[in-house]
Each structure stands twice: as C-alpha cells, then as structure tokens.
C-alpha positions as CSV (number, residue, x, y, z in Angstrom):
1,E,111.7,93.4,188.3
2,T,114.4,90.9,188.0
3,I,113.4,88.0,190.3
4,G,113.4,84.8,188.3
5,Q,113.7,86.7,185.1
6,P,113.8,90.4,184.2
7,V,110.2,91.1,183.3
8,N,108.1,94.3,183.0
9,E,104.8,93.5,181.3
10,G,101.0,94.0,181.3
11,P,100.7,97.8,181.5
12,V,97.3,99.1,182.4
13,P,96.2,102.7,183.0
14,L,94.8,104.2,186.2
15,Q,93.4,107.7,186.4
16,K,91.9,109.9,189.1
17,D,91.4,113.6,189.6
18,G,93.5,114.5,186.5
19,K,96.4,112.2,187.4
20,T,97.6,109.2,185.4
21,W,99.5,106.1,186.3
22,I,100.6,103.1,184.3
23,V,100.5,100.0,186.5
24,F,102.7,97.2,185.3
25,S,103.6,93.6,186.4
26,A,107.2,92.9,187.3
27,S,109.5,89.8,187.8
28,Y,108.8,86.4,186.4
29,C,105.2,85.1,187.0
30,G,106.7,81.6,187.8
31,T,108.0,83.0,191.1
32,E,106.1,84.0,194.3
33,D,107.4,87.6,193.8
34,Y,105.5,88.5,190.7
35,Q,104.1,91.9,191.7
36,L,102.9,95.4,190.6
37,G,104.8,98.6,190.2
38,T,103.7,102.0,188.9
39,L,104.7,104.8,186.5
40,R,103.2,108.2,187.4
41,Y,102.8,110.7,184.6
42,T,104.5,114.0,185.5
43,G,103.7,116.0,182.4
44,G,105.2,116.6,179.0
45,E,105.3,114.2,176.0
46,P,103.9,110.8,177.2
47,V,106.2,108.8,174.9
48,L,109.3,110.1,176.7
49,A,110.6,108.2,179.7
50,S,111.4,111.6,181.4
51,S,107.6,112.3,181.6
52,W,107.1,109.4,184.1
53,N,108.1,108.8,187.6
54,K,108.7,105.1,188.6
55,S,107.8,103.7,192.0
56,A,110.8,103.0,194.2
57,G,109.6,99.4,194.7
58,P,106.5,97.2,194.4
59,V,103.2,98.8,195.2
60,F,101.4,95.4,195.5
61,S,103.2,92.2,196.4
62,K,102.8,88.9,198.2
63,G,101.2,88.8,201.6
64,N,98.5,87.1,203.7
65,G,99.2,83.7,202.1
66,V,98.7,85.1,198.5
67,F,101.7,84.7,196.2
68,G,102.6,86.3,192.8
69,P,99.7,88.9,192.7
70,G,99.9,90.6,189.3
71,H,98.8,90.9,185.7
72,N,96.0,93.1,186.8
73,D,93.3,95.5,185.5
74,F,90.9,98.0,187.1
75,F,87.2,98.4,187.1
76,T,84.9,100.9,188.7
77,S,81.9,100.1,191.0
78,P,78.5,100.6,189.3
79,D,77.9,103.9,191.1
80,G,81.4,105.2,190.0
81,T,82.6,105.9,193.6
82,Q,85.1,103.0,193.9
83,T,88.1,101.7,192.0
84,W,88.8,98.0,192.2
85,N,92.0,96.0,191.4
86,L,91.4,92.8,189.5
87,Y,94.4,90.5,189.5
88,H,95.4,86.9,189.8
89,G,97.4,85.2,192.5
90,N,98.3,81.9,194.0
91,S,97.6,80.3,197.4
92,R,100.9,78.4,197.1
93,A,104.4,79.9,196.8
94,D,105.2,77.4,194.1
95,G,102.0,77.9,192.1
96,G,103.8,79.6,189.2
97,C,102.1,80.7,186.0
98,A,99.9,77.6,185.6
99,R,96.2,77.0,186.3
100,Q,96.6,77.0,190.0
101,R,96.2,80.8,189.8
102,S,92.9,82.4,190.6
103,A,91.3,85.7,189.8
104,R,90.9,88.0,192.8
105,A,89.6,91.6,193.3
106,Q,89.8,94.2,196.1
107,Q,89.2,97.9,196.4
108,V,91.9,100.4,195.8
109,T,92.0,103.3,198.3
110,W,93.8,106.7,197.9
111,N,96.6,108.3,199.9
112,T,96.3,111.9,201.1
113,N,98.8,112.9,198.3
114,G,96.4,111.4,195.7
115,D,98.5,108.3,194.9
116,P,96.7,104.9,194.8
117,A,97.0,102.7,197.8
118,F,96.8,99.0,196.9
119,G,97.4,97.6,200.4
120,Q,98.1,93.8,200.7
121,P,96.4,91.0,199.0
122,V,93.3,89.8,200.8
123,A,93.7,86.2,202.1
124,T,92.2,83.5,200.0
125,G,88.7,82.8,201.2
126,A,88.4,86.0,203.3
127,P,85.0,87.7,202.8
128,I,85.0,91.2,201.3
129,A,82.2,93.6,200.6
130,V,81.0,93.8,197.0
131,P,81.5,96.9,194.9
132,S,79.2,99.8,195.8
133,E,75.7,99.2,194.3
134,E,76.8,96.0,192.7
135,L,73.7,94.1,193.8
136,I,71.5,96.9,192.4
137,A,73.2,96.8,189.0
138,A,73.0,93.0,188.9
139,A,69.2,93.2,189.5
140,L,68.8,95.8,186.7
141,S,70.7,93.7,184.2
142,V,68.2,90.8,184.9
143,I,65.3,93.2,184.4
144,S,66.6,94.7,181.2
145,P,69.0,92.2,179.5
146,R,70.7,92.7,176.2
147,P,68.4,91.6,173.3
148,A,69.1,88.0,172.2
149,G,71.4,87.8,169.2
150,S,72.4,91.4,169.2
151,P,76.1,92.0,168.5
152,M,78.3,93.3,171.3
153,F,81.1,94.5,169.1
154,E,81.7,95.5,165.5
155,M,84.9,95.1,163.5
156,L,86.1,98.5,162.1
157,A,88.7,98.7,159.3
158,P,92.0,100.6,159.8
159,E,90.8,102.9,157.0
160,R,87.8,103.9,159.2
161,T,89.7,104.2,162.5
162,G,93.1,105.4,161.5
163,V,94.6,102.6,163.7
164,A,97.2,100.5,161.8
165,F,99.8,98.8,163.9
166,Q,101.7,95.6,163.8
167,M,103.6,94.2,166.7
168,Q,107.0,92.8,165.6
169,V,109.1,90.4,167.6
170,P,112.8,89.6,167.0
171,D,113.6,86.5,165.0
172,I,113.3,83.6,167.5
173,A,116.2,81.7,165.9
174,E,118.6,84.6,166.5
175,N,117.1,86.0,169.7
176,V,116.1,83.0,171.8
177,R,117.0,84.6,175.1
178,E,115.2,87.8,174.3
179,V,112.0,86.2,173.0
180,V,111.7,83.1,175.2
181,L,113.6,83.8,178.5
182,L,112.9,87.5,178.8
183,N,109.3,87.2,177.6
184,A,109.7,90.0,175.0
185,N,106.3,91.0,173.8
186,G,104.2,94.1,173.2
187,G,101.4,95.6,175.2
188,V,98.7,98.2,175.1
189,A,97.6,100.8,177.6
190,T,94.6,103.2,177.5
191,G,94.2,106.6,179.1
192,D,93.2,110.2,178.5
193,F,96.7,111.4,177.7
194,D,95.8,114.8,176.3
195,G,93.0,115.6,178.8
196,D,90.2,115.9,176.3
197,G,87.9,113.4,178.0
198,L,88.5,110.7,175.4
199,A,90.4,107.5,175.9
200,D,93.6,107.4,173.9
201,F,95.8,104.3,173.7
202,Y,99.5,103.5,173.5
203,V,100.8,100.3,171.9
204,T,104.3,98.9,172.1
205,S,106.4,96.5,170.1
206,P,109.8,94.9,171.0
207,K,110.9,95.7,167.5
208,G,109.8,98.5,165.1
209,G,108.9,101.2,167.7
210,N,105.8,102.2,169.8
211,R,102.9,104.4,168.9
212,L,100.4,106.7,170.7
213,F,96.9,106.9,169.1
214,R,95.0,110.0,170.2
215,N,91.3,109.7,170.2
216,L,89.5,112.1,167.8
217,G,86.0,110.8,168.7
218,D,83.6,108.6,166.8
219,F,86.2,105.7,166.9
220,R,88.7,107.7,164.9
221,F,92.3,108.1,166.0
C-alpha cells in the first residue's frame, strides 16, 4: 500500500453466495508493485471500518512477466457460471501509469472457504479460454442487435433518484502533498449491502464525508 506512494484507490465490489468483498488497488501505479487487496464484509453497519476484514497482504500482484496488475473490475460469463477479473498491467517493470499498460482478463476461482482466488497474472500473449458461452452470446448479439439510434442510457435528475452527492477535494494550493502526491480522490463501489437483491452504492469524498445510497427500486435511492 505504500510502495512508491501511499495509495488505496479504485474500490470495486465482488459478491458470491451471500458474501461481499471490496477489492481495491494499492501502492503507486507508477511502480511494478501496483496490486490488489481486499476488504471482506463481516456484518454490521457497512460504513464502519469494524465491519470489514482487510487482507493481510496483496491478493493479486506481479508475476509471470506482468507488472503492476491493478485498477480492476469484474464481469460474469454470459451463462452466469464464472467470475472474471478485468485489470490492466504492464509487460515491463518500468511501464508505469502511461499508455504502455494493456487491459487483461482472467477467471477468478474460489477457495474452499468461499474466498476469491485470483492466482497470478497470466503471461502476456498466453492463450486462455474465453468466458463460458461467450461465443454463443456474441453470435446472438449479431442476430438481434440493438435498434440503430436507440439510446443506451437516460439522464435522471437527483429529484427523481434521490441521489445528490458532490465529491470535494482539499484546496490544492494548501494541500499539494495530499492532492497531488497522495492521489487523494473519491471513488464509488456497488453491492447489495442490505441483502434485498438490489444494487446499492457507496460513494466517497476526501473532504465532506462519504455516503451509502440504498436502492429502493425503480432507480430510487
């Protein structure tokens, strides 16, 4: 978490069998040791640190000639049977945070105790199997594409959703180290925190406090 610079960023949720984790990226992305750690939800109020158990060390780090694997997200195979880790990494130790990074994906497996097992990064150029039923889903999308010109998203007003949040950062002139060197910024994580089957989300701000928005359904929070 402190290699290069002290950084914890990019939180994303991971859920399986009623368990919830927050997976975050740690250490400075300009080093080869940018990596992933986890927070496991143990119960109680999710906004309290005492409700989470932090991994003792990185759960996904450099290996097989891949450096700085991090800033990830997850997706599920088309048939819903597999969880995949989508992340970026470098094929050079000095690749840093620039455009030398490339997007990579590999399957997450599960330990006998139910915890996710990320393994090691797959070597650059190594062949891997596609997500389960990926080719079938791709064929169906060609057969039944989205109508041309139809919108994919619609902007909803805060009055409609109940979501009103502004991320605040410290004054740069007075807090150069915090804003620039420590990469102080906010983030967002989604997950079913109250177990009602709806995706809630938690937003953070370096200044002004964090908030949990609980999903009430019909895009109202």
